All heavy atoms as atom14 arrays in JSON, in Angstrom:
{
  "sequence": "MSEADDPLAPWTDRLLRLGDGIAPEAARSFVHDLYVQAQADIDKERAEAEFEREE",
  "atom14_mask": [
    [1, 1, 1, 1, 1, 1, 1, 1, 0, 0, 0, 0, 0, 0],
    [1, 1, 1, 1, 1, 1, 0, 0, 0, 0, 0, 0, 0, 0],
    [1, 1, 1, 1, 1, 1, 1, 1, 1, 0, 0, 0, 0, 0],
    [1, 1, 1, 1, 1, 0, 0, 0, 0, 0, 0, 0, 0, 0],
    [1, 1, 1, 1, 1, 1, 1, 1, 0, 0, 0, 0, 0, 0],
    [1, 1, 1, 1, 1, 1, 1, 1, 0, 0, 0, 0, 0, 0],
    [1, 1, 1, 1, 1, 1, 1, 0, 0, 0, 0, 0, 0, 0],
    [1, 1, 1, 1, 1, 1, 1, 1, 0, 0, 0, 0, 0, 0],
    [1, 1, 1, 1, 1, 0, 0, 0, 0, 0, 0, 0, 0, 0],
    [1, 1, 1, 1, 1, 1, 1, 0, 0, 0, 0, 0, 0, 0],
    [1, 1, 1, 1, 1, 1, 1, 1, 1, 1, 1, 1, 1, 1],
    [1, 1, 1, 1, 1, 1, 1, 0, 0, 0, 0, 0, 0, 0],
    [1, 1, 1, 1, 1, 1, 1, 1, 0, 0, 0, 0, 0, 0],
    [1, 1, 1, 1, 1, 1, 1, 1, 1, 1, 1, 0, 0, 0],
    [1, 1, 1, 1, 1, 1, 1, 1, 0, 0, 0, 0, 0, 0],
    [1, 1, 1, 1, 1, 1, 1, 1, 0, 0, 0, 0, 0, 0],
    [1, 1, 1, 1, 1, 1, 1, 1, 1, 1, 1, 0, 0, 0],
    [1, 1, 1, 1, 1, 1, 1, 1, 0, 0, 0, 0, 0, 0],
    [1, 1, 1, 1, 0, 0, 0, 0, 0, 0, 0, 0, 0, 0],
    [1, 1, 1, 1, 1, 1, 1, 1, 0, 0, 0, 0, 0, 0],
    [1, 1, 1, 1, 0, 0, 0, 0, 0, 0, 0, 0, 0, 0],
    [1, 1, 1, 1, 1, 1, 1, 1, 0, 0, 0, 0, 0, 0],
    [1, 1, 1, 1, 1, 0, 0, 0, 0, 0, 0, 0, 0, 0],
    [1, 1, 1, 1, 1, 1, 1, 0, 0, 0, 0, 0, 0, 0],
    [1, 1, 1, 1, 1, 1, 1, 1, 1, 0, 0, 0, 0, 0],
    [1, 1, 1, 1, 1, 0, 0, 0, 0, 0, 0, 0, 0, 0],
    [1, 1, 1, 1, 1, 0, 0, 0, 0, 0, 0, 0, 0, 0],
    [1, 1, 1, 1, 1, 1, 1, 1, 1, 1, 1, 0, 0, 0],
    [1, 1, 1, 1, 1, 1, 0, 0, 0, 0, 0, 0, 0, 0],
    [1, 1, 1, 1, 1, 1, 1, 1, 1, 1, 1, 0, 0, 0],
    [1, 1, 1, 1, 1, 1, 1, 0, 0, 0, 0, 0, 0, 0],
    [1, 1, 1, 1, 1, 1, 1, 1, 1, 1, 0, 0, 0, 0],
    [1, 1, 1, 1, 1, 1, 1, 1, 0, 0, 0, 0, 0, 0],
    [1, 1, 1, 1, 1, 1, 1, 1, 0, 0, 0, 0, 0, 0],
    [1, 1, 1, 1, 1, 1, 1, 1, 1, 1, 1, 1, 0, 0],
    [1, 1, 1, 1, 1, 1, 1, 0, 0, 0, 0, 0, 0, 0],
    [1, 1, 1, 1, 1, 1, 1, 1, 1, 0, 0, 0, 0, 0],
    [1, 1, 1, 1, 1, 0, 0, 0, 0, 0, 0, 0, 0, 0],
    [1, 1, 1, 1, 1, 1, 1, 1, 1, 0, 0, 0, 0, 0],
    [1, 1, 1, 1, 1, 0, 0, 0, 0, 0, 0, 0, 0, 0],
    [1, 1, 1, 1, 1, 1, 1, 1, 0, 0, 0, 0, 0, 0],
    [1, 1, 1, 1, 1, 1, 1, 1, 0, 0, 0, 0, 0, 0],
    [1, 1, 1, 1, 1, 1, 1, 1, 0, 0, 0, 0, 0, 0],
    [1, 1, 1, 1, 1, 1, 1, 1, 1, 0, 0, 0, 0, 0],
    [1, 1, 1, 1, 1, 1, 1, 1, 1, 0, 0, 0, 0, 0],
    [1, 1, 1, 1, 1, 1, 1, 1, 1, 1, 1, 0, 0, 0],
    [1, 1, 1, 1, 1, 0, 0, 0, 0, 0, 0, 0, 0, 0],
    [1, 1, 1, 1, 1, 1, 1, 1, 1, 0, 0, 0, 0, 0],
    [1, 1, 1, 1, 1, 0, 0, 0, 0, 0, 0, 0, 0, 0],
    [1, 1, 1, 1, 1, 1, 1, 1, 1, 0, 0, 0, 0, 0],
    [1, 1, 1, 1, 1, 1, 1, 1, 1, 1, 1, 0, 0, 0],
    [1, 1, 1, 1, 1, 1, 1, 1, 1, 0, 0, 0, 0, 0],
    [1, 1, 1, 1, 1, 1, 1, 1, 1, 1, 1, 0, 0, 0],
    [1, 1, 1, 1, 1, 1, 1, 1, 1, 0, 0, 0, 0, 0],
    [1, 1, 1, 1, 1, 1, 1, 1, 1, 0, 0, 0, 0, 0]
  ],
  "atom14_positions": [
    [[-17.14, -5.82, 0.8], [-16.06, -5.51, 1.73], [-15.5, -4.12, 1.46], [-15.03, -3.45, 2.35], [-14.97, -6.57, 1.61], [-13.8, -6.28, 2.49], [-12.63, -7.64, 2.46], [-11.68, -7.2, 3.87], [0.0, 0.0, 0.0], [0.0, 0.0, 0.0], [0.0, 0.0, 0.0], [0.0, 0.0, 0.0], [0.0, 0.0, 0.0], [0.0, 0.0, 0.0]],
    [[-15.53, -3.64, 0.24], [-14.95, -2.36, -0.12], [-15.78, -1.2, 0.4], [-17.0, -1.21, 0.34], [-14.84, -2.22, -1.64], [-13.94, -3.16, -2.13], [0.0, 0.0, 0.0], [0.0, 0.0, 0.0], [0.0, 0.0, 0.0], [0.0, 0.0, 0.0], [0.0, 0.0, 0.0], [0.0, 0.0, 0.0], [0.0, 0.0, 0.0], [0.0, 0.0, 0.0]],
    [[-15.09, -0.2, 0.89], [-15.72, 1.06, 1.27], [-15.22, 2.12, 0.31], [-14.07, 2.12, -0.11], [-15.36, 1.43, 2.7], [-15.94, 0.47, 3.73], [-15.58, 0.86, 5.14], [-15.35, 2.06, 5.4], [-15.53, -0.02, 5.99], [0.0, 0.0, 0.0], [0.0, 0.0, 0.0], [0.0, 0.0, 0.0], [0.0, 0.0, 0.0], [0.0, 0.0, 0.0]],
    [[-16.09, 3.06, -0.03], [-15.77, 4.07, -1.05], [-14.55, 4.91, -0.7], [-13.77, 5.27, -1.58], [-16.98, 4.96, -1.28], [0.0, 0.0, 0.0], [0.0, 0.0, 0.0], [0.0, 0.0, 0.0], [0.0, 0.0, 0.0], [0.0, 0.0, 0.0], [0.0, 0.0, 0.0], [0.0, 0.0, 0.0], [0.0, 0.0, 0.0], [0.0, 0.0, 0.0]],
    [[-14.34, 5.22, 0.55], [-13.24, 6.1, 0.94], [-12.02, 5.35, 1.45], [-11.12, 5.94, 2.01], [-13.73, 7.11, 1.97], [-14.26, 6.45, 3.23], [-14.54, 5.23, 3.21], [-14.41, 7.15, 4.25], [0.0, 0.0, 0.0], [0.0, 0.0, 0.0], [0.0, 0.0, 0.0], [0.0, 0.0, 0.0], [0.0, 0.0, 0.0], [0.0, 0.0, 0.0]],
    [[-11.96, 4.05, 1.26], [-10.85, 3.23, 1.74], [-9.93, 2.89, 0.57], [-10.28, 2.03, -0.26], [-11.39, 1.96, 2.39], [-10.3, 1.06, 2.93], [-9.12, 1.46, 2.91], [-10.62, -0.04, 3.38], [0.0, 0.0, 0.0], [0.0, 0.0, 0.0], [0.0, 0.0, 0.0], [0.0, 0.0, 0.0], [0.0, 0.0, 0.0], [0.0, 0.0, 0.0]],
    [[-8.76, 3.52, 0.48], [-7.88, 3.26, -0.66], [-7.28, 1.85, -0.66], [-6.82, 1.38, -1.69], [-6.78, 4.31, -0.52], [-6.76, 4.64, 0.94], [-8.19, 4.49, 1.41], [0.0, 0.0, 0.0], [0.0, 0.0, 0.0], [0.0, 0.0, 0.0], [0.0, 0.0, 0.0], [0.0, 0.0, 0.0], [0.0, 0.0, 0.0], [0.0, 0.0, 0.0]],
    [[-7.29, 1.18, 0.48], [-6.72, -0.16, 0.55], [-7.72, -1.25, 0.16], [-7.33, -2.36, -0.2], [-6.21, -0.45, 1.96], [-5.18, 0.52, 2.52], [-4.76, 0.09, 3.92], [-3.98, 0.65, 1.62], [0.0, 0.0, 0.0], [0.0, 0.0, 0.0], [0.0, 0.0, 0.0], [0.0, 0.0, 0.0], [0.0, 0.0, 0.0], [0.0, 0.0, 0.0]],
    [[-9.0, -0.94, 0.2], [-10.03, -1.94, -0.04], [-9.93, -2.61, -1.41], [-10.01, -3.85, -1.48], [-11.42, -1.34, 0.17], [0.0, 0.0, 0.0], [0.0, 0.0, 0.0], [0.0, 0.0, 0.0], [0.0, 0.0, 0.0], [0.0, 0.0, 0.0], [0.0, 0.0, 0.0], [0.0, 0.0, 0.0], [0.0, 0.0, 0.0], [0.0, 0.0, 0.0]],
    [[-9.76, -1.87, -2.5], [-9.68, -2.57, -3.8], [-8.5, -3.53, -3.88], [-8.61, -4.61, -4.47], [-9.51, -1.43, -4.81], [-9.95, -0.2, -4.12], [-9.73, -0.42, -2.66], [0.0, 0.0, 0.0], [0.0, 0.0, 0.0], [0.0, 0.0, 0.0], [0.0, 0.0, 0.0], [0.0, 0.0, 0.0], [0.0, 0.0, 0.0], [0.0, 0.0, 0.0]],
    [[-7.38, -3.15, -3.27], [-6.2, -4.02, -3.31], [-6.38, -5.22, -2.4], [-5.93, -6.32, -2.72], [-4.95, -3.22, -2.94], [-4.69, -2.17, -3.96], [-4.96, -0.84, -3.87], [-4.15, -2.38, -5.26], [-4.6, -0.21, -5.04], [-4.1, -1.13, -5.91], [-3.69, -3.51, -5.95], [-3.62, -0.98, -7.21], [-3.21, -3.36, -7.23], [-3.17, -2.1, -7.84]],
    [[-7.03, -5.01, -1.26], [-7.32, -6.13, -0.37], [-8.26, -7.11, -1.06], [-8.03, -8.33, -1.03], [-7.94, -5.62, 0.94], [-7.03, -4.69, 1.56], [-8.22, -6.75, 1.9], [0.0, 0.0, 0.0], [0.0, 0.0, 0.0], [0.0, 0.0, 0.0], [0.0, 0.0, 0.0], [0.0, 0.0, 0.0], [0.0, 0.0, 0.0], [0.0, 0.0, 0.0]],
    [[-9.3, -6.6, -1.68], [-10.24, -7.46, -2.41], [-9.52, -8.23, -3.51], [-9.76, -9.43, -3.71], [-11.38, -6.64, -3.01], [-12.3, -6.06, -1.96], [-12.27, -6.52, -0.8], [-13.05, -5.13, -2.3], [0.0, 0.0, 0.0], [0.0, 0.0, 0.0], [0.0, 0.0, 0.0], [0.0, 0.0, 0.0], [0.0, 0.0, 0.0], [0.0, 0.0, 0.0]],
    [[-8.65, -7.56, -4.22], [-7.92, -8.21, -5.32], [-7.04, -9.34, -4.78], [-6.98, -10.42, -5.36], [-7.08, -7.17, -6.04], [-6.42, -7.68, -7.28], [-5.76, -6.56, -8.02], [-5.05, -7.08, -9.17], [-4.3, -6.37, -9.97], [-4.15, -5.09, -9.78], [-3.67, -6.92, -10.98], [0.0, 0.0, 0.0], [0.0, 0.0, 0.0], [0.0, 0.0, 0.0]],
    [[-6.36, -9.09, -3.66], [-5.52, -10.12, -3.06], [-6.36, -11.31, -2.6], [-5.98, -12.47, -2.81], [-4.74, -9.53, -1.87], [-3.82, -10.46, -1.12], [-2.74, -11.04, -2.04], [-3.17, -9.73, 0.05], [0.0, 0.0, 0.0], [0.0, 0.0, 0.0], [0.0, 0.0, 0.0], [0.0, 0.0, 0.0], [0.0, 0.0, 0.0], [0.0, 0.0, 0.0]],
    [[-7.52, -11.03, -2.03], [-8.39, -12.11, -1.57], [-8.9, -12.97, -2.72], [-9.12, -14.18, -2.55], [-9.56, -11.54, -0.77], [-9.2, -10.99, 0.61], [-10.37, -10.24, 1.2], [-8.73, -12.11, 1.53], [0.0, 0.0, 0.0], [0.0, 0.0, 0.0], [0.0, 0.0, 0.0], [0.0, 0.0, 0.0], [0.0, 0.0, 0.0], [0.0, 0.0, 0.0]],
    [[-9.07, -12.39, -3.89], [-9.54, -13.15, -5.05], [-8.45, -14.05, -5.64], [-8.75, -14.93, -6.44], [-10.05, -12.2, -6.13], [-11.39, -11.58, -5.81], [-12.0, -10.88, -7.02], [-11.12, -9.92, -7.66], [-11.06, -8.62, -7.38], [-11.82, -8.11, -6.45], [-10.23, -7.83, -8.04], [0.0, 0.0, 0.0], [0.0, 0.0, 0.0], [0.0, 0.0, 0.0]],
    [[-7.19, -13.83, -5.26], [-6.1, -14.61, -5.83], [-6.07, -16.06, -5.35], [-5.51, -16.92, -6.02], [-4.76, -13.95, -5.54], [-4.48, -12.66, -6.28], [-3.14, -12.09, -5.83], [-4.47, -12.88, -7.78], [0.0, 0.0, 0.0], [0.0, 0.0, 0.0], [0.0, 0.0, 0.0], [0.0, 0.0, 0.0], [0.0, 0.0, 0.0], [0.0, 0.0, 0.0]],
    [[-6.6, -16.29, -4.19], [-6.56, -17.67, -3.71], [-7.4, -17.88, -2.48], [-7.74, -16.94, -1.76], [0.0, 0.0, 0.0], [0.0, 0.0, 0.0], [0.0, 0.0, 0.0], [0.0, 0.0, 0.0], [0.0, 0.0, 0.0], [0.0, 0.0, 0.0], [0.0, 0.0, 0.0], [0.0, 0.0, 0.0], [0.0, 0.0, 0.0], [0.0, 0.0, 0.0]],
    [[-7.73, -19.12, -2.26], [-8.48, -19.5, -1.07], [-7.55, -19.59, 0.13], [-6.34, -19.8, -0.02], [-9.16, -20.85, -1.28], [-10.2, -20.81, -2.38], [-10.79, -19.72, -2.6], [-10.42, -21.85, -3.01], [0.0, 0.0, 0.0], [0.0, 0.0, 0.0], [0.0, 0.0, 0.0], [0.0, 0.0, 0.0], [0.0, 0.0, 0.0], [0.0, 0.0, 0.0]],
    [[-8.12, -19.43, 1.28], [-7.35, -19.63, 2.5], [-6.64, -18.4, 3.02], [-5.93, -18.48, 4.02], [0.0, 0.0, 0.0], [0.0, 0.0, 0.0], [0.0, 0.0, 0.0], [0.0, 0.0, 0.0], [0.0, 0.0, 0.0], [0.0, 0.0, 0.0], [0.0, 0.0, 0.0], [0.0, 0.0, 0.0], [0.0, 0.0, 0.0], [0.0, 0.0, 0.0]],
    [[-6.79, -17.27, 2.36], [-6.19, -16.04, 2.85], [-7.21, -15.36, 3.76], [-8.31, -15.03, 3.32], [-5.8, -15.08, 1.7], [-4.8, -15.75, 0.76], [-5.22, -13.79, 2.26], [-4.51, -14.95, -0.5], [0.0, 0.0, 0.0], [0.0, 0.0, 0.0], [0.0, 0.0, 0.0], [0.0, 0.0, 0.0], [0.0, 0.0, 0.0], [0.0, 0.0, 0.0]],
    [[-6.84, -15.17, 4.99], [-7.74, -14.51, 5.92], [-7.88, -13.03, 5.54], [-6.88, -12.39, 5.22], [-7.22, -14.63, 7.35], [0.0, 0.0, 0.0], [0.0, 0.0, 0.0], [0.0, 0.0, 0.0], [0.0, 0.0, 0.0], [0.0, 0.0, 0.0], [0.0, 0.0, 0.0], [0.0, 0.0, 0.0], [0.0, 0.0, 0.0], [0.0, 0.0, 0.0]],
    [[-9.08, -12.49, 5.56], [-9.27, -11.07, 5.22], [-8.4, -10.14, 6.06], [-7.86, -9.16, 5.54], [-10.75, -10.83, 5.47], [-11.38, -12.16, 5.29], [-10.36, -13.15, 5.8], [0.0, 0.0, 0.0], [0.0, 0.0, 0.0], [0.0, 0.0, 0.0], [0.0, 0.0, 0.0], [0.0, 0.0, 0.0], [0.0, 0.0, 0.0], [0.0, 0.0, 0.0]],
    [[-8.24, -10.45, 7.33], [-7.41, -9.6, 8.19], [-5.94, -9.65, 7.77], [-5.25, -8.63, 7.79], [-7.52, -10.03, 9.67], [-8.92, -10.04, 10.2], [-9.69, -11.32, 9.86], [-9.07, -12.39, 9.69], [-10.92, -11.22, 9.74], [0.0, 0.0, 0.0], [0.0, 0.0, 0.0], [0.0, 0.0, 0.0], [0.0, 0.0, 0.0], [0.0, 0.0, 0.0]],
    [[-5.48, -10.83, 7.38], [-4.09, -10.99, 6.93], [-3.88, -10.25, 5.6], [-2.85, -9.6, 5.41], [-3.74, -12.46, 6.79], [0.0, 0.0, 0.0], [0.0, 0.0, 0.0], [0.0, 0.0, 0.0], [0.0, 0.0, 0.0], [0.0, 0.0, 0.0], [0.0, 0.0, 0.0], [0.0, 0.0, 0.0], [0.0, 0.0, 0.0], [0.0, 0.0, 0.0]],
    [[-4.86, -10.35, 4.72], [-4.75, -9.66, 3.43], [-4.71, -8.16, 3.65], [-3.88, -7.46, 3.06], [-5.92, -10.03, 2.53], [0.0, 0.0, 0.0], [0.0, 0.0, 0.0], [0.0, 0.0, 0.0], [0.0, 0.0, 0.0], [0.0, 0.0, 0.0], [0.0, 0.0, 0.0], [0.0, 0.0, 0.0], [0.0, 0.0, 0.0], [0.0, 0.0, 0.0]],
    [[-5.59, -7.65, 4.49], [-5.63, -6.21, 4.76], [-4.33, -5.75, 5.42], [-3.79, -4.71, 5.07], [-6.81, -5.85, 5.63], [-6.83, -4.38, 5.95], [-8.24, -3.86, 6.1], [-8.22, -2.45, 6.38], [-8.22, -1.51, 5.45], [-8.24, -1.82, 4.2], [-8.19, -0.24, 5.78], [0.0, 0.0, 0.0], [0.0, 0.0, 0.0], [0.0, 0.0, 0.0]],
    [[-3.81, -6.53, 6.35], [-2.55, -6.19, 7.01], [-1.4, -6.14, 6.01], [-0.57, -5.22, 6.05], [-2.26, -7.2, 8.11], [-1.04, -6.92, 8.73], [0.0, 0.0, 0.0], [0.0, 0.0, 0.0], [0.0, 0.0, 0.0], [0.0, 0.0, 0.0], [0.0, 0.0, 0.0], [0.0, 0.0, 0.0], [0.0, 0.0, 0.0], [0.0, 0.0, 0.0]],
    [[-1.35, -7.11, 5.11], [-0.31, -7.15, 4.08], [-0.4, -5.93, 3.18], [0.61, -5.27, 2.9], [-0.42, -8.43, 3.26], [0.55, -8.49, 2.12], [1.87, -8.85, 2.34], [0.15, -8.17, 0.83], [2.78, -8.88, 1.29], [1.05, -8.2, -0.22], [2.36, -8.56, 0.01], [0.0, 0.0, 0.0], [0.0, 0.0, 0.0], [0.0, 0.0, 0.0]],
    [[-1.61, -5.63, 2.71], [-1.8, -4.48, 1.82], [-1.43, -3.19, 2.55], [-0.77, -2.32, 1.98], [-3.26, -4.44, 1.3], [-3.54, -3.13, 0.59], [-3.51, -5.62, 0.37], [0.0, 0.0, 0.0], [0.0, 0.0, 0.0], [0.0, 0.0, 0.0], [0.0, 0.0, 0.0], [0.0, 0.0, 0.0], [0.0, 0.0, 0.0], [0.0, 0.0, 0.0]],
    [[-1.8, -3.08, 3.81], [-1.46, -1.89, 4.6], [0.05, -1.73, 4.71], [0.6, -0.66, 4.49], [-2.09, -1.97, 5.98], [-1.68, -0.86, 6.88], [-0.61, -0.96, 7.75], [-2.16, 0.4, 7.02], [-0.47, 0.18, 8.38], [-1.39, 1.02, 7.97], [0.0, 0.0, 0.0], [0.0, 0.0, 0.0], [0.0, 0.0, 0.0], [0.0, 0.0, 0.0]],
    [[0.74, -2.82, 5.08], [2.2, -2.78, 5.23], [2.87, -2.42, 3.91], [3.83, -1.64, 3.88], [2.74, -4.11, 5.75], [2.31, -4.41, 7.17], [1.77, -3.51, 7.85], [2.49, -5.56, 7.6], [0.0, 0.0, 0.0], [0.0, 0.0, 0.0], [0.0, 0.0, 0.0], [0.0, 0.0, 0.0], [0.0, 0.0, 0.0], [0.0, 0.0, 0.0]],
    [[2.38, -2.99, 2.83], [2.93, -2.7, 1.51], [2.73, -1.23, 1.15], [3.64, -0.56, 0.65], [2.27, -3.6, 0.47], [2.83, -3.55, -0.94], [4.29, -3.98, -0.97], [2.0, -4.44, -1.84], [0.0, 0.0, 0.0], [0.0, 0.0, 0.0], [0.0, 0.0, 0.0], [0.0, 0.0, 0.0], [0.0, 0.0, 0.0], [0.0, 0.0, 0.0]],
    [[1.54, -0.71, 1.43], [1.22, 0.7, 1.16], [2.13, 1.63, 1.97], [2.69, 2.59, 1.42], [-0.24, 0.96, 1.48], [-0.66, 2.39, 1.27], [-1.05, 2.83, 0.01], [-0.68, 3.3, 2.32], [-1.44, 4.14, -0.19], [-1.06, 4.62, 2.12], [-1.44, 5.03, 0.87], [-1.81, 6.33, 0.68], [0.0, 0.0, 0.0], [0.0, 0.0, 0.0]],
    [[2.3, 1.32, 3.25], [3.15, 2.16, 4.11], [4.59, 2.16, 3.6], [5.23, 3.22, 3.53], [3.07, 1.67, 5.57], [4.15, 2.31, 6.43], [1.69, 1.97, 6.15], [0.0, 0.0, 0.0], [0.0, 0.0, 0.0], [0.0, 0.0, 0.0], [0.0, 0.0, 0.0], [0.0, 0.0, 0.0], [0.0, 0.0, 0.0], [0.0, 0.0, 0.0]],
    [[5.1, 1.0, 3.23], [6.47, 0.92, 2.72], [6.63, 1.65, 1.4], [7.61, 2.37, 1.18], [6.92, -0.53, 2.57], [8.38, -0.66, 2.19], [9.32, -0.03, 3.21], [9.24, -0.33, 4.39], [10.2, 0.83, 2.76], [0.0, 0.0, 0.0], [0.0, 0.0, 0.0], [0.0, 0.0, 0.0], [0.0, 0.0, 0.0], [0.0, 0.0, 0.0]],
    [[5.66, 1.5, 0.52], [5.72, 2.2, -0.77], [5.69, 3.71, -0.56], [6.42, 4.45, -1.22], [4.57, 1.76, -1.66], [0.0, 0.0, 0.0], [0.0, 0.0, 0.0], [0.0, 0.0, 0.0], [0.0, 0.0, 0.0], [0.0, 0.0, 0.0], [0.0, 0.0, 0.0], [0.0, 0.0, 0.0], [0.0, 0.0, 0.0], [0.0, 0.0, 0.0]],
    [[4.86, 4.17, 0.36], [4.77, 5.6, 0.64], [6.09, 6.11, 1.2], [6.56, 7.19, 0.83], [3.62, 5.87, 1.61], [3.19, 7.3, 1.63], [2.64, 7.76, 0.3], [1.83, 7.08, -0.32], [3.07, 8.89, -0.17], [0.0, 0.0, 0.0], [0.0, 0.0, 0.0], [0.0, 0.0, 0.0], [0.0, 0.0, 0.0], [0.0, 0.0, 0.0]],
    [[6.72, 5.33, 2.08], [8.02, 5.72, 2.64], [9.08, 5.8, 1.54], [9.91, 6.72, 1.54], [8.45, 4.72, 3.72], [0.0, 0.0, 0.0], [0.0, 0.0, 0.0], [0.0, 0.0, 0.0], [0.0, 0.0, 0.0], [0.0, 0.0, 0.0], [0.0, 0.0, 0.0], [0.0, 0.0, 0.0], [0.0, 0.0, 0.0], [0.0, 0.0, 0.0]],
    [[9.06, 4.84, 0.61], [10.01, 4.86, -0.5], [9.8, 6.1, -1.38], [10.77, 6.74, -1.8], [9.88, 3.6, -1.35], [10.37, 2.35, -0.64], [11.03, 2.47, 0.42], [10.08, 1.24, -1.14], [0.0, 0.0, 0.0], [0.0, 0.0, 0.0], [0.0, 0.0, 0.0], [0.0, 0.0, 0.0], [0.0, 0.0, 0.0], [0.0, 0.0, 0.0]],
    [[8.55, 6.43, -1.66], [8.24, 7.62, -2.46], [8.72, 8.88, -1.75], [9.32, 9.76, -2.36], [6.74, 7.69, -2.78], [6.37, 6.6, -3.77], [6.35, 9.06, -3.31], [4.87, 6.4, -3.94], [0.0, 0.0, 0.0], [0.0, 0.0, 0.0], [0.0, 0.0, 0.0], [0.0, 0.0, 0.0], [0.0, 0.0, 0.0], [0.0, 0.0, 0.0]],
    [[8.45, 8.96, -0.45], [8.88, 10.13, 0.32], [10.4, 10.27, 0.31], [10.93, 11.38, 0.18], [8.38, 10.04, 1.76], [6.87, 10.18, 1.88], [6.23, 10.65, 0.92], [6.33, 9.82, 2.95], [0.0, 0.0, 0.0], [0.0, 0.0, 0.0], [0.0, 0.0, 0.0], [0.0, 0.0, 0.0], [0.0, 0.0, 0.0], [0.0, 0.0, 0.0]],
    [[11.11, 9.14, 0.41], [12.57, 9.16, 0.38], [13.07, 9.65, -0.97], [13.99, 10.48, -1.04], [13.12, 7.77, 0.68], [14.61, 7.7, 0.71], [15.1, 6.29, 0.99], [16.6, 6.21, 0.88], [17.11, 4.85, 1.01], [0.0, 0.0, 0.0], [0.0, 0.0, 0.0], [0.0, 0.0, 0.0], [0.0, 0.0, 0.0], [0.0, 0.0, 0.0]],
    [[12.47, 9.14, -2.05], [12.87, 9.57, -3.4], [12.63, 11.06, -3.6], [13.46, 11.75, -4.19], [12.11, 8.78, -4.45], [12.55, 7.34, -4.58], [11.72, 6.56, -5.58], [10.93, 7.17, -6.33], [11.86, 5.33, -5.6], [0.0, 0.0, 0.0], [0.0, 0.0, 0.0], [0.0, 0.0, 0.0], [0.0, 0.0, 0.0], [0.0, 0.0, 0.0]],
    [[11.5, 11.55, -3.11], [11.19, 12.98, -3.23], [12.2, 13.82, -2.45], [12.65, 14.85, -2.94], [9.78, 13.27, -2.73], [8.71, 12.83, -3.67], [7.35, 13.16, -3.13], [6.31, 12.69, -4.03], [5.08, 12.42, -3.67], [4.7, 12.58, -2.43], [4.21, 12.0, -4.56], [0.0, 0.0, 0.0], [0.0, 0.0, 0.0], [0.0, 0.0, 0.0]],
    [[12.54, 13.37, -1.25], [13.5, 14.11, -0.43], [14.87, 14.14, -1.11], [15.54, 15.17, -1.12], [13.6, 13.48, 0.95], [0.0, 0.0, 0.0], [0.0, 0.0, 0.0], [0.0, 0.0, 0.0], [0.0, 0.0, 0.0], [0.0, 0.0, 0.0], [0.0, 0.0, 0.0], [0.0, 0.0, 0.0], [0.0, 0.0, 0.0], [0.0, 0.0, 0.0]],
    [[15.28, 13.01, -1.67], [16.57, 12.95, -2.37], [16.56, 13.85, -3.6], [17.54, 14.55, -3.87], [16.9, 11.51, -2.74], [17.25, 10.65, -1.55], [17.39, 9.17, -1.9], [17.12, 8.78, -3.06], [17.77, 8.41, -1.01], [0.0, 0.0, 0.0], [0.0, 0.0, 0.0], [0.0, 0.0, 0.0], [0.0, 0.0, 0.0], [0.0, 0.0, 0.0]],
    [[15.46, 13.85, -4.33], [15.37, 14.69, -5.52], [15.38, 16.17, -5.14], [16.04, 16.98, -5.8], [14.1, 14.37, -6.3], [0.0, 0.0, 0.0], [0.0, 0.0, 0.0], [0.0, 0.0, 0.0], [0.0, 0.0, 0.0], [0.0, 0.0, 0.0], [0.0, 0.0, 0.0], [0.0, 0.0, 0.0], [0.0, 0.0, 0.0], [0.0, 0.0, 0.0]],
    [[14.7, 16.52, -4.08], [14.7, 17.92, -3.62], [16.09, 18.32, -3.16], [16.55, 19.43, -3.44], [13.68, 18.1, -2.49], [13.53, 19.55, -2.08], [12.4, 19.75, -1.12], [11.39, 19.04, -1.2], [12.54, 20.66, -0.28], [0.0, 0.0, 0.0], [0.0, 0.0, 0.0], [0.0, 0.0, 0.0], [0.0, 0.0, 0.0], [0.0, 0.0, 0.0]],
    [[16.78, 17.44, -2.47], [18.15, 17.72, -2.02], [19.05, 17.97, -3.22], [19.86, 18.91, -3.22], [18.67, 16.55, -1.18], [20.08, 16.73, -0.72], [20.38, 17.58, 0.33], [21.11, 16.05, -1.35], [21.7, 17.75, 0.75], [22.43, 16.21, -0.94], [22.71, 17.06, 0.12], [0.0, 0.0, 0.0], [0.0, 0.0, 0.0], [0.0, 0.0, 0.0]],
    [[18.92, 17.13, -4.24], [19.74, 17.28, -5.45], [19.44, 18.63, -6.13], [20.35, 19.27, -6.64], [19.48, 16.14, -6.42], [20.05, 14.81, -5.96], [21.57, 14.82, -5.89], [22.2, 15.42, -6.78], [22.1, 14.22, -4.93], [0.0, 0.0, 0.0], [0.0, 0.0, 0.0], [0.0, 0.0, 0.0], [0.0, 0.0, 0.0], [0.0, 0.0, 0.0]],
    [[18.18, 19.04, -6.18], [17.83, 20.3, -6.8], [18.4, 21.48, -6.04], [18.75, 22.51, -6.61], [16.3, 20.47, -6.88], [15.68, 19.74, -8.03], [14.23, 20.16, -8.22], [13.41, 19.93, -7.04], [12.74, 18.81, -6.76], [12.81, 17.8, -7.59], [12.02, 18.72, -5.68], [0.0, 0.0, 0.0], [0.0, 0.0, 0.0], [0.0, 0.0, 0.0]],
    [[18.49, 21.35, -4.72], [18.98, 22.46, -3.89], [20.49, 22.6, -3.95], [21.02, 23.67, -3.63], [18.53, 22.28, -2.45], [17.04, 22.48, -2.28], [16.57, 22.26, -0.86], [17.41, 21.92, 0.02], [15.37, 22.39, -0.61], [0.0, 0.0, 0.0], [0.0, 0.0, 0.0], [0.0, 0.0, 0.0], [0.0, 0.0, 0.0], [0.0, 0.0, 0.0]],
    [[21.2, 21.57, -4.35], [22.66, 21.64, -4.41], [23.14, 22.37, -5.62], [22.64, 22.53, -6.62], [23.26, 20.25, -4.37], [23.24, 19.67, -3.01], [24.13, 18.43, -2.93], [24.46, 17.81, -3.97], [24.53, 18.09, -1.83], [0.0, 0.0, 0.0], [0.0, 0.0, 0.0], [0.0, 0.0, 0.0], [0.0, 0.0, 0.0], [0.0, 0.0, 0.0]]
  ]
}
C-alpha cells in the first residue's frame, strides 16, 4: 500500500496494523486530517514566534 513519495502512507499502514475492521480509506482520511491539523498548529506556532521576535 505504501508509495515511496507518500508521506502519509507509513502512518496509514501503521494505523491499519493496529486493529481489524478499519477501512483503508477511513485510516487514510484520519491520517490526512491529523497531518493537516498538525501542520496548521506548527504554522501557528512559527507565526507566533516570529511575531514575538519582531516585537
